[in-house]
C-alpha positions in Angstrom: -21.8 9.6 10.2 -24.1 10.8 7.5 -27.8 9.9 7.4 -30.4 10.0 4.6 -34.0 8.9 4.0 -35.6 6.6 1.5 -38.2 8.4 -0.6 -41.6 7.0 -1.5 -40.1 6.2 -4.9 -37.3 4.2 -3.4 -34.7 6.9 -4.0 -31.8 7.7 -1.6 -29.8 10.9 -1.7 -26.1 10.3 -1.1 -24.8 13.1 1.1 -22.7 15.7 -0.8 -19.5 15.1 1.4 -19.6 11.4 0.5 -20.2 12.1 -3.2 -17.3 14.6 -3.2 -15.0 12.2 -1.3 -15.6 9.5 -3.9 -15.6 11.9 -6.9 -19.2 10.8 -7.9 -20.8 13.2 -10.4 -24.3 13.3 -11.6 -25.1 10.3 -13.7 -22.6 8.0 -11.9 -23.7 4.4 -12.2 -23.5 2.4 -9.1 -23.6 -1.4 -8.5 -25.9 -2.3 -5.6 -24.8 -5.4 -3.6 -27.1 -7.0 -1.0 -25.0 -7.6 2.1 -27.8 -9.2 4.2 -28.2 -6.5 6.8 -27.8 -3.7 4.3 -26.5 -2.7 0.9 -23.2 -1.7 -0.5 -22.9 0.8 -3.3 -19.9 0.6 -5.6 -19.1 2.6 -8.7 -19.8 0.6 -11.8 -16.5 -0.3 -13.5 -15.9 1.5 -16.8 -14.6 -1.7 -18.4 -17.0 -4.2 -20.1 -17.3 -7.6 -18.4 -15.1 -10.2 -20.0 -14.7 -13.9 -19.7 -11.7 -16.2 -19.2 -11.7 -17.3 -22.9 -11.3 -13.6 -24.0 -8.6 -12.9 -21.5 -6.6 -16.1 -21.8 -6.6 -15.9 -25.6 -4.3 -12.8 -25.4 -1.7 -14.7 -23.4 1.0 -16.3 -25.6 2.9 -19.2 -24.2 5.6 -21.0 -26.1 6.8 -24.3 -24.7 5.5 -27.6 -23.6 2.0 -27.5 -22.1 1.9 -28.0 -18.3 -0.1 -30.9 -16.9 -2.7 -30.4 -14.2 -0.4 -32.3 -11.8 2.5 -29.8 -12.6 0.2 -26.9 -11.9 -1.1 -28.4 -8.6 2.5 -29.1 -7.5 3.5 -25.4 -8.1 0.4 -24.2 -6.2 1.2 -26.5 -3.3 4.8 -25.3 -3.2 3.6 -21.7 -3.3 1.3 -22.2 -0.3 3.9 -24.1 1.6 6.5 -21.3 1.0 3.9 -18.7 2.1 3.3 -20.3 5.5 7.0 -21.1 6.4 
């Protein structure tokens, strides 16, 4: 287990073995997630954030539109099949 200290400026040094293991270079952006009893550091994804409208618009479907009931039936069947 590695340990580090919080500086007076709120900075933390991530130990070199951990930086090497995760291939984090100088300038790596990290996302900080509050976990309640601590924090989780994750590398910032290189892709821009998108929304469902942008993503769904690239999907092409030809055929009759499915009803909400049709979709719920398929989801229900999938769940039932998973737990049989």
